[in-house]
C-alpha positions as CSV (number, residue, x, y, z in Angstrom):
1,M,3.7,-14.6,-15.6
2,L,4.5,-12.4,-18.6
3,D,2.2,-9.5,-19.4
4,Q,0.8,-11.4,-22.4
5,E,-0.3,-14.1,-20.1
6,R,-2.0,-11.6,-17.8
7,P,-4.0,-9.5,-20.2
8,W,-6.0,-8.0,-17.3
9,T,-3.0,-5.8,-16.3
10,A,-3.8,-3.5,-19.2
11,F,-6.9,-2.5,-17.3
12,Y,-5.1,-1.5,-14.2
13,G,-4.9,2.2,-13.5
14,P,-1.7,4.0,-14.2
15,S,-0.8,4.0,-10.4
16,V,-1.6,0.4,-9.9
17,R,1.3,-2.0,-9.2
18,K,1.2,-5.1,-11.4
19,S,2.8,-7.2,-8.7
20,I,3.4,-6.7,-5.0
21,E,6.5,-8.5,-3.8
22,A,5.9,-8.4,0.0
23,P,3.5,-6.6,2.4
24,Q,4.6,-3.3,4.0
25,Y,4.5,-4.8,7.5
26,R,5.6,-7.9,9.1
27,T,2.6,-8.6,11.0
28,I,-0.9,-7.2,11.5
29,G,0.0,-6.0,15.0
30,D,2.8,-3.9,13.4
31,F,0.4,-2.5,10.9
32,V,-2.4,-1.3,13.1
33,S,0.1,0.3,15.5
34,A,1.8,2.2,12.7
35,T,-1.5,3.2,11.0
36,A,-2.9,4.5,14.3
37,A,0.3,6.8,14.8
38,A,-0.3,8.1,11.2
39,F,-3.8,9.1,11.8
40,G,-4.1,10.0,15.5
41,D,-7.1,11.9,16.6
42,L,-9.1,11.2,13.5
43,P,-12.3,9.1,14.1
44,A,-11.7,5.5,13.2
45,F,-14.8,3.5,14.4
46,T,-18.4,4.6,15.1
47,T,-21.1,2.3,16.4
48,C,-24.4,3.6,14.9
49,L,-27.6,2.0,16.4
50,P,-30.9,2.0,14.7
51,N,-32.2,5.1,16.7
52,G,-29.1,7.1,15.9
53,M,-27.5,6.7,19.2
54,N,-23.6,6.4,18.5
55,G,-20.2,6.3,20.0
56,T,-16.8,6.9,18.4
57,L,-13.2,6.0,19.0
58,S,-10.3,7.7,17.4
59,F,-7.3,5.8,15.9
60,K,-5.2,6.8,19.0
61,Q,-8.0,5.7,21.4
62,A,-8.6,2.3,19.7
63,D,-4.8,1.8,19.6
64,E,-4.2,2.5,23.3
65,M,-7.3,0.3,24.3
66,S,-6.0,-2.6,22.1
67,D,-2.4,-2.2,23.5
68,A,-3.8,-2.6,27.1
69,L,-6.0,-5.6,26.3
70,A,-3.0,-7.3,24.5
71,V,-1.0,-6.9,27.8
72,Y,-4.0,-8.3,29.7
73,L,-4.1,-11.4,27.5
74,R,-0.5,-12.2,27.8
75,E,0.3,-11.1,31.3
76,I,-2.9,-11.5,33.2
77,A,-4.8,-14.2,31.4
78,G,-1.5,-16.0,30.7
79,L,-1.8,-16.8,27.0
80,K,1.3,-17.3,25.0
81,A,2.2,-16.6,21.2
82,G,0.0,-18.7,19.0
83,D,-2.7,-19.4,21.5
84,R,-6.3,-18.9,20.0
85,V,-8.7,-16.3,21.0
86,A,-12.3,-16.6,19.9
87,I,-14.2,-13.3,19.2
88,Q,-18.0,-13.7,19.0
89,V,-19.1,-10.1,18.8
90,P,-21.3,-8.2,16.3
91,N,-20.2,-5.0,14.7
92,C,-19.6,-2.6,17.5
93,L,-16.6,-0.8,19.2
94,G,-15.6,-3.8,21.1
95,Y,-14.8,-5.9,17.9
96,P,-11.9,-3.8,16.5
97,I,-10.4,-3.3,19.9
98,A,-10.5,-7.1,20.5
99,A,-9.3,-8.1,17.2
100,M,-6.3,-5.6,17.2
101,A,-5.4,-6.7,20.8
102,V,-5.2,-10.4,19.6
103,F,-2.7,-9.5,16.9
104,K,-0.6,-7.4,19.1
105,A,-0.5,-10.1,21.7
106,G,0.9,-12.5,19.0
107,C,-2.1,-14.8,19.3
108,V,-4.5,-16.3,16.7
109,L,-7.9,-14.8,16.1
110,V,-10.8,-17.2,15.8
111,N,-14.0,-15.4,14.3
112,I,-17.2,-17.0,15.5
113,N,-20.7,-15.9,14.4
114,P,-22.5,-14.4,17.4
115,L,-25.8,-16.1,16.3
116,Y,-24.4,-19.7,16.3
117,T,-26.2,-22.1,18.6
118,P,-24.4,-23.7,21.5
119,E,-23.9,-26.9,19.3
120,E,-22.4,-24.9,16.5
121,M,-20.2,-23.0,19.1
122,A,-19.0,-26.3,20.7
123,K,-18.0,-27.7,17.3
124,Q,-15.9,-24.7,16.7
125,F,-14.4,-24.6,20.2
126,A,-13.6,-28.3,20.0
127,D,-11.7,-27.7,16.7
128,S,-9.9,-24.4,17.4
129,E,-9.3,-25.0,21.3
130,P,-9.3,-21.3,22.2
131,S,-7.6,-20.2,25.5
132,A,-9.8,-17.0,25.7
133,I,-13.0,-15.7,24.3
134,V,-14.4,-12.2,23.8
135,I,-18.3,-12.4,23.7
136,V,-21.1,-10.1,23.6
137,D,-23.3,-10.2,26.6
138,M,-26.5,-10.8,24.5
139,F,-25.3,-14.3,23.7
140,A,-23.1,-15.1,26.6
141,D,-25.8,-17.4,28.2
142,K,-25.0,-19.9,25.4
143,L,-21.5,-20.4,26.6
144,V,-22.5,-22.6,29.6
145,E,-23.8,-25.4,27.3
146,A,-21.2,-24.7,24.5
147,M,-18.2,-25.1,26.8
148,Q,-19.2,-28.5,28.2
149,G,-16.3,-30.8,27.2
150,H,-14.4,-27.8,25.8
151,P,-13.8,-25.2,28.6
152,I,-12.3,-21.9,27.8
153,P,-10.4,-20.5,30.7
154,N,-10.7,-16.8,30.1
155,V,-14.1,-15.2,29.2
156,I,-14.3,-11.5,28.5
157,V,-17.7,-10.0,28.1
158,T,-18.6,-6.8,26.0
159,R,-21.8,-5.2,25.0
160,V,-23.1,-3.7,21.8
161,A,-23.2,-0.2,23.4
162,E,-19.6,-0.5,24.9
163,F,-17.6,2.8,24.9
164,L,-20.7,4.8,23.9
165,P,-21.2,8.0,26.0
166,A,-22.7,7.3,29.4
167,M,-26.3,8.2,28.9
168,P,-27.0,6.2,25.5
169,R,-25.0,3.3,27.0
170,M,-27.3,3.3,30.2
171,I,-30.5,3.6,27.9
172,V,-29.5,0.7,25.7
173,G,-28.6,-1.5,28.6
174,A,-31.8,-0.8,30.4
175,V,-34.0,-1.5,27.2
176,Q,-32.0,-4.8,26.6
177,K,-32.3,-5.9,30.1
178,Y,-35.8,-4.9,31.2
179,W,-37.7,-4.3,27.9
180,D,-36.3,-6.6,25.2
181,K,-35.0,-9.0,27.9
182,T,-32.0,-10.0,25.7
183,I,-29.6,-9.9,28.4
184,T,-29.7,-12.5,31.2
185,P,-27.3,-12.9,34.2
186,I,-24.0,-14.4,33.4
187,T,-23.3,-17.4,35.7
188,M,-19.8,-18.3,34.9
189,P,-16.5,-16.5,35.9
190,H,-15.8,-13.6,33.5
191,I,-14.4,-10.2,33.3
192,R,-15.9,-7.2,31.5
193,L,-14.0,-5.8,28.5
194,P,-13.5,-2.3,30.0
195,D,-12.1,-4.0,33.3
196,A,-9.8,-6.2,31.3
197,I,-8.4,-3.1,29.4
198,K,-8.0,-1.3,32.8
199,A,-6.1,-4.1,34.3
200,G,-3.9,-4.4,31.3
201,R,-3.3,-0.7,31.2
202,A,-2.2,-0.8,34.9
203,K,0.2,-3.7,34.1
204,H,1.5,-2.1,31.1
205,E,2.9,0.9,33.0
206,S,5.4,-1.5,34.7
207,L,6.3,-3.4,31.5
208,H,8.8,-1.9,29.1
209,N,8.6,-2.9,25.3
210,A,6.3,-5.8,26.1
211,L,4.1,-5.1,23.0
212,V,7.2,-5.2,20.8
213,E,8.4,-8.5,22.3
214,Y,5.1,-10.0,21.8
215,R,5.1,-9.3,18.1
216,S,8.7,-10.0,17.6
217,S,8.1,-13.7,18.6
218,I,5.9,-14.2,15.5
219,G,6.4,-13.5,11.8
220,P,4.7,-13.0,8.4
221,D,4.2,-16.7,7.8
222,D,2.6,-17.4,11.2
223,V,-1.1,-18.0,11.4
224,A,-3.1,-14.8,12.2
225,C,-6.6,-16.1,11.8
226,L,-8.5,-19.2,11.9
227,Q,-11.4,-18.2,9.5
228,Y,-14.0,-20.8,9.2
229,T,-15.7,-21.5,5.9
230,G,-19.1,-20.6,5.6
231,G,-20.2,-24.3,5.3
232,T,-22.7,-23.4,2.5
233,T,-21.6,-26.6,0.5
234,G,-20.4,-28.9,3.3
235,V,-18.7,-29.1,6.8
236,S,-17.2,-25.8,8.0
237,K,-13.4,-25.8,8.1
238,G,-10.9,-23.4,9.7
239,A,-8.8,-21.8,7.0
240,M,-5.3,-21.0,8.4
241,L,-4.7,-17.3,7.1
242,T,-1.2,-15.9,7.9
243,H,-0.4,-12.4,8.7
244,A,1.3,-12.2,5.1
245,N,-1.9,-13.7,3.5
246,I,-4.1,-11.0,5.1
247,L,-1.8,-8.1,4.7
248,M,-1.1,-8.9,1.1
249,N,-4.7,-9.2,0.4
250,M,-5.5,-6.0,2.0
251,E,-2.8,-4.2,-0.3
252,Q,-3.9,-6.1,-3.4
253,T,-7.4,-5.0,-3.0
254,M,-6.9,-1.5,-1.9
255,E,-4.5,-1.1,-4.9
256,L,-7.5,-1.6,-7.4
257,I,-9.8,0.5,-5.4
258,Q,-8.9,3.9,-6.8
259,N,-10.4,7.4,-6.1
260,L,-10.1,7.2,-2.4
261,E,-8.6,10.0,-0.2
262,K,-6.6,9.2,2.9
263,G,-8.1,10.4,6.0
264,K,-11.4,11.4,4.3
265,E,-13.4,8.4,3.5
266,V,-16.5,7.1,5.4
267,A,-17.1,3.5,5.1
268,L,-20.4,1.8,5.9
269,T,-20.0,-1.7,7.5
270,A,-23.2,-3.6,7.4
271,L,-21.6,-6.9,6.6
272,P,-20.5,-8.5,9.9
273,L,-16.8,-8.0,10.7
274,Y,-16.4,-11.8,11.4
275,H,-17.0,-12.3,7.7
276,I,-13.7,-12.5,5.8
277,F,-14.4,-9.8,3.2
278,A,-15.7,-7.2,5.8
279,F,-12.6,-8.2,7.9
280,T,-9.9,-7.7,5.3
281,V,-11.5,-4.9,3.3
282,N,-13.9,-3.0,5.5
283,F,-11.9,-3.3,8.7
284,L,-8.2,-3.5,7.8
285,G,-8.3,-2.0,4.3
286,F,-10.2,1.1,5.1
287,Y,-8.4,1.4,8.4
288,S,-5.1,1.6,6.3
289,I,-6.2,4.9,4.6
290,G,-7.5,6.4,7.8
291,A,-11.3,6.0,7.0
292,R,-14.0,6.3,9.5
293,N,-15.8,3.0,9.8
294,I,-19.6,3.2,10.6
295,L,-20.4,-0.1,12.3
296,I,-24.0,-1.5,12.1
297,P,-24.6,-4.1,14.8
298,N,-27.5,-5.6,13.0
299,P,-28.6,-4.6,9.5
300,R,-32.0,-6.4,9.8
301,P,-34.5,-5.0,9.3
302,L,-32.9,-2.6,6.5
303,S,-34.5,0.4,8.3
304,N,-31.6,-0.1,10.9
305,L,-29.4,1.5,8.3
306,K,-31.4,4.6,7.8
307,R,-29.9,6.8,10.5
308,A,-26.4,5.7,9.4
309,F,-27.1,7.1,5.9
310,E,-28.7,10.3,7.3
311,N,-26.1,11.1,9.9
312,Y,-22.8,10.3,8.0
313,K,-21.3,11.1,4.7
314,I,-21.0,7.6,3.5
315,T,-18.5,7.3,0.6
316,W,-18.3,3.6,0.2
317,M,-20.1,0.4,1.4
318,S,-19.9,-3.3,0.8
319,G,-22.6,-5.8,0.6
320,V,-24.1,-9.0,-1.0
321,N,-26.7,-9.2,-3.8
322,T,-29.7,-9.5,-1.2
323,L,-28.5,-6.3,0.6
324,F,-28.4,-4.1,-2.6
325,N,-31.7,-5.7,-3.7
326,G,-33.4,-5.0,-0.4
327,L,-32.1,-1.4,-0.2
328,N,-33.3,-0.8,-3.9
329,G,-36.8,-1.5,-2.6
330,E,-36.9,0.7,0.6
331,V,-38.9,3.8,-0.1
332,W,-36.7,5.9,2.3
333,F,-33.6,4.8,0.5
334,Q,-35.1,5.7,-2.9
335,D,-36.2,9.1,-1.6
336,T,-33.0,10.1,-0.1
337,P,-30.0,8.1,-1.7
338,P,-26.5,8.6,-0.3
339,K,-25.3,11.9,-1.7
340,Y,-21.6,11.3,-1.1
341,L,-21.2,7.7,-2.1
342,K,-18.6,7.0,-4.7
343,F,-19.3,3.5,-5.3
344,A,-20.2,0.2,-3.5
345,S,-18.5,-3.2,-3.6
346,A,-20.4,-6.7,-3.9
347,G,-19.3,-10.2,-3.4
348,G,-20.1,-13.3,-1.5
349,M,-22.8,-14.4,-4.0
350,A,-23.6,-13.5,-7.7
351,L,-24.6,-9.9,-8.1
352,Q,-27.6,-10.1,-10.5
353,G,-27.5,-7.7,-13.4
354,V,-31.0,-6.3,-12.7
355,V,-29.9,-5.6,-9.1
356,A,-26.8,-3.7,-10.2
357,E,-28.7,-1.7,-12.8
358,R,-31.5,-0.7,-10.3
359,W,-28.7,0.3,-7.7
360,E,-27.1,2.5,-10.2
361,K,-30.3,4.1,-11.2
362,V,-31.3,4.8,-7.6
363,T,-27.8,6.1,-6.4
364,G,-26.2,7.2,-9.6
365,K,-23.2,5.2,-8.6
366,P,-22.0,1.7,-9.6
367,V,-21.6,-1.5,-7.7
368,L,-18.2,-3.0,-8.3
369,E,-18.4,-6.7,-8.2
370,G,-15.4,-8.9,-6.9
371,Y,-14.8,-12.5,-6.2
372,G,-13.0,-14.5,-3.7
373,L,-13.2,-17.3,-0.9
374,T,-12.3,-17.6,2.7
375,E,-9.3,-19.6,1.7
376,S,-7.9,-16.7,-0.4
377,S,-8.1,-14.2,2.4
378,P,-10.6,-13.6,0.4
379,V,-10.2,-11.4,-2.8
380,L,-9.0,-12.8,-6.0
381,T,-10.6,-10.4,-8.6
382,F,-12.2,-7.0,-8.6
383,N,-13.7,-4.6,-11.1
384,P,-11.2,-1.8,-11.7
385,F,-12.9,1.7,-10.9
386,G,-14.1,3.4,-14.0
387,K,-13.7,0.1,-16.0
388,T,-16.5,-1.9,-14.5
389,R,-18.2,-4.6,-16.6
390,L,-21.7,-5.8,-15.8
391,N,-22.1,-9.4,-14.9
392,S,-18.3,-9.7,-14.5
393,I,-16.2,-10.3,-11.4
394,G,-13.5,-8.2,-12.8
395,V,-9.9,-8.9,-13.1
396,P,-7.3,-10.7,-10.9
397,V,-5.9,-8.5,-8.2
398,P,-1.9,-7.7,-8.5
399,S,0.2,-10.9,-8.0
400,T,-2.6,-13.2,-8.5
401,E,-3.0,-15.9,-11.3
402,L,-6.3,-17.4,-12.3
403,R,-7.0,-20.1,-14.7
404,C,-10.1,-22.0,-16.1
405,V,-9.4,-25.8,-16.3
406,D,-11.2,-29.0,-17.1
407,D,-11.7,-32.0,-14.9
408,D,-8.1,-33.1,-15.8
409,G,-6.6,-29.8,-14.8
410,A,-5.9,-28.7,-18.4
411,D,-6.7,-25.1,-19.5
412,V,-9.9,-24.7,-21.3
413,A,-10.1,-22.8,-24.6
414,L,-10.6,-18.9,-24.2
415,G,-14.2,-18.2,-23.6
416,E,-15.1,-21.7,-22.4
417,A,-16.3,-22.6,-19.0
418,G,-14.0,-24.3,-16.6
419,E,-13.2,-24.6,-12.9
420,L,-11.3,-21.6,-11.6
421,I,-8.2,-22.3,-10.0
422,A,-5.9,-19.6,-8.3
423,R,-2.4,-18.9,-7.1
424,G,-1.0,-15.9,-5.2
425,P,0.3,-14.7,-1.9
426,Q,-3.2,-14.5,-0.2
427,I,-3.8,-18.3,-0.6
428,M,-4.3,-19.8,2.9
429,K,-1.6,-21.9,4.6
430,G,-4.2,-24.8,4.7
431,Y,-7.1,-26.1,6.9
432,W,-6.5,-26.4,10.6
433,N,-5.9,-29.9,11.6
434,K,-7.2,-31.3,8.2
435,P,-4.2,-32.2,6.1
436,E,-6.3,-34.4,3.8
437,E,-8.8,-31.6,3.1
438,T,-6.0,-29.3,2.4
439,A,-4.5,-31.7,-0.1
440,K,-7.8,-31.9,-1.9
441,T,-8.1,-28.1,-2.1
442,I,-4.6,-27.0,-2.8
443,Q,-2.8,-28.9,-5.6
444,N,0.6,-28.0,-6.9
445,G,0.3,-24.6,-5.5
446,W,-3.1,-24.0,-7.0
447,L,-6.3,-23.4,-5.0
448,L,-9.3,-25.3,-6.5
449,T,-12.2,-22.9,-6.0
450,G,-15.0,-25.3,-6.9
451,D,-16.5,-22.4,-9.0
452,I,-17.1,-22.6,-12.8
453,G,-15.8,-19.5,-14.6
454,V,-15.1,-18.0,-18.0
455,M,-12.2,-15.6,-19.0
456,D,-12.7,-13.2,-22.0
457,A,-9.9,-12.1,-24.3
458,D,-9.2,-9.1,-22.1
459,G,-8.7,-11.1,-18.9
460,Y,-12.1,-10.3,-17.4
461,F,-13.8,-13.1,-15.6
462,R,-17.3,-14.1,-14.9
463,I,-18.7,-16.7,-12.6
464,V,-21.1,-19.3,-14.2
465,D,-21.8,-21.1,-11.0
466,R,-20.7,-23.4,-8.2
467,K,-19.5,-26.7,-9.6
468,K,-21.6,-28.4,-7.0
469,D,-24.7,-26.5,-7.9
470,M,-24.7,-27.4,-11.7
471,I,-27.9,-29.1,-12.7
472,L,-27.7,-31.9,-15.3
473,V,-30.9,-32.0,-17.4
474,S,-30.9,-34.7,-20.1
475,G,-27.1,-34.5,-20.4
476,F,-27.0,-30.7,-20.6
477,N,-25.3,-28.5,-18.1
478,V,-27.6,-26.0,-16.5
479,Y,-26.3,-23.3,-14.2
480,P,-28.7,-21.8,-11.6
481,N,-27.1,-18.3,-11.6
482,E,-28.2,-17.9,-15.2
483,I,-31.8,-18.8,-14.4
484,E,-31.9,-16.8,-11.3
485,D,-30.7,-13.8,-13.2
486,I,-33.5,-14.0,-15.6
487,I,-36.3,-14.7,-13.0
488,A,-34.9,-11.8,-10.9
489,A,-35.5,-9.4,-13.7
490,H,-39.3,-10.0,-13.5
491,P,-40.9,-7.1,-12.0
492,G,-43.1,-9.2,-9.8
493,V,-40.1,-11.1,-8.2
494,E,-38.4,-10.0,-4.9
495,E,-35.9,-13.0,-4.6
496,V,-35.3,-16.3,-6.3
497,A,-33.2,-19.4,-5.8
498,V,-32.8,-22.3,-8.4
499,I,-31.8,-25.8,-7.6
500,G,-31.9,-29.2,-9.4
501,V,-34.3,-32.0,-8.0
502,P,-34.3,-35.6,-9.1
503,D,-36.4,-36.4,-12.2
504,G,-37.0,-39.8,-13.6
505,A,-37.3,-38.5,-17.2
506,S,-34.3,-36.2,-17.5
507,G,-32.0,-37.2,-14.5
508,E,-32.6,-33.8,-13.0
509,A,-35.2,-31.1,-13.3
510,V,-34.9,-27.3,-12.6
511,K,-36.9,-26.0,-9.6
512,A,-37.4,-22.3,-8.8
513,F,-38.1,-20.9,-5.3
514,V,-39.6,-17.3,-5.6
515,V,-40.4,-14.7,-3.1
516,K,-43.1,-12.4,-4.7
517,R,-42.9,-8.6,-5.0
518,D,-46.3,-8.8,-6.7
519,A,-48.9,-10.6,-4.8
520,T,-50.8,-11.6,-8.1
521,L,-47.8,-13.2,-9.7
522,S,-48.5,-16.8,-10.8
523,K,-46.3,-19.8,-11.4
524,D,-47.5,-19.9,-15.1
525,A,-46.3,-16.4,-15.5
526,I,-42.9,-17.2,-14.2
527,R,-42.6,-20.1,-16.5
528,A,-43.8,-18.0,-19.5
529,Y,-41.4,-15.4,-18.8
530,C,-38.6,-17.9,-18.7
531,K,-39.6,-19.4,-22.0
532,E,-39.1,-16.0,-23.6
533,H,-35.5,-15.8,-22.3
534,L,-34.3,-19.4,-22.0
535,T,-34.0,-22.5,-24.1
536,A,-36.6,-25.2,-23.1
537,Y,-34.3,-27.5,-21.1
538,K,-33.4,-24.5,-18.8
539,V,-37.0,-23.5,-18.0
540,P,-38.0,-24.4,-14.5
541,K,-40.2,-27.5,-14.5
542,S,-41.7,-26.4,-11.2
543,V,-41.9,-23.2,-9.3
544,E,-42.7,-22.9,-5.5
545,F,-43.5,-19.6,-3.7
546,R,-42.0,-18.8,-0.4
547,D,-42.2,-16.0,2.1
548,E,-38.5,-16.0,2.5
549,L,-35.6,-18.0,1.4
550,P,-32.9,-19.5,3.8
551,K,-29.8,-17.2,4.1
552,S,-26.4,-17.4,5.7
553,N,-25.4,-14.8,8.4
554,V,-24.4,-12.4,5.6
555,G,-27.5,-12.8,3.5
556,K,-26.3,-15.4,1.0
557,I,-29.1,-17.5,-0.2
558,L,-28.5,-21.1,0.8
559,R,-29.3,-23.5,-2.0
560,K,-27.9,-26.4,0.0
561,D,-30.8,-25.9,2.5
562,L,-33.3,-25.9,-0.2
563,R,-31.8,-29.1,-1.6
564,A,-31.9,-30.8,1.8
565,E,-35.6,-30.0,2.2
566,Q,-36.5,-31.6,-1.1
567,T,-34.4,-34.6,-0.3
568,E,-36.2,-34.9,3.1
569,M,-39.5,-34.5,1.4
570,K,-38.9,-37.3,-1.1
571,A,-37.6,-39.6,1.6
572,G,-40.8,-39.0,3.6
573,A,-43.1,-39.5,0.5
């Protein structure tokens, strides 16, 4: 596209490339090895537990361990190039070692949420057919049921405290086993991660150039990850992300994130690494600049983050709206906000204006909102540093085209709402084993996002809402994000979700679900507040108070679950 068709490039920094022709490396395995050689003994990954116990691996150590594990996977476990390896591990030192080993072995990584039930695990195993799994010991007991009908021949077990110094590792293990009772005996054949690394290391000594051979058997267009969609609006599907997809998106995103110093940044990773944004940006993106990554195994409750902020000079973090909103309300965070923070990044769900404003008031630093999907590896847009616009998802990252179209696929007028469609080198190859679903989602090279957006004259975009979440009230389009943003600004509200419910008079009616911050808050007060800020048909017809709202594994509020509840209630009435 010409620059006049890409007005957003005017807001790129002077050193930002307008387009990126190809990734710097052929494969992710090549990338992680070369980066490790560049940063050597600098700390790469640190697991920080809620009590402050911690363990760290340097770039060199993580590289050597993942080399050995790659050899184990190929030479001892017997995997071949393209075989799938599931990783079901929270944020801890075992995760990056396992992930890097999979890429170095020329295999395909399948990220699985550790909190999945055996039934959910079984569905993903049936679809992806992994030949090996790396799983945390806390949840390994679910494997017996999950693998019935879908056996996985190689099981590697790790633990949250893996590679921490001996004393804290022993203490954590004892607490989990005898006090919390979160560790149960593993009855199936398995090998411990340190033992697999040891076995691969011994084998590696007799193999010359094995790792180079593994990587040479695959190329940029081969699948690197099967990244399953969140399933927040339907059945979860495996997006086939290639090495080029992920490496390009890492470069595209880091290109717009300015003001970072190689070898000096400290990134806080509270979002799970099996989530695509944390995977591409937190893990690989900040690895690429030699940053130290502080891994938080479980960010709930939010006090679990306190010691990480106290003990490390955090310069950057990512999160979703609910995480920033929650930290804004923590007294310990308000009293001692991070001193070294340069900025934070938000995505995954709409960043509410009031949350962004409170965050900047507390920390003195902005939240830069971006936007993307699992199918786009994931980043499509980002707010350029120093040129942030509130309530905007920013501008397309280099080499990315974004359009707003009507139901017929024609461009809507500037400033009008339309479905966002995207094209660029980060767009997935397709859905695993689902050609019909792929054809529905990618048309003529364009990814149909299912999100309604608006582009302004400068090329900045904002999300109006999910197409499927739109509420039709007496023929008028009502977007939940707009109403949620208004209600969230009420000082007595902690969290809010808005959906449409069937209504005989108007077709659909607006219903708000609210978690109170102020115990005295009434339904009438919320409706009165909405009437001050919204036209009549947008005002919630009903309000329901909840102690909590349903959320995904990364904290995204699940409107679909609320809709399902309302449907069941009506059916049972």
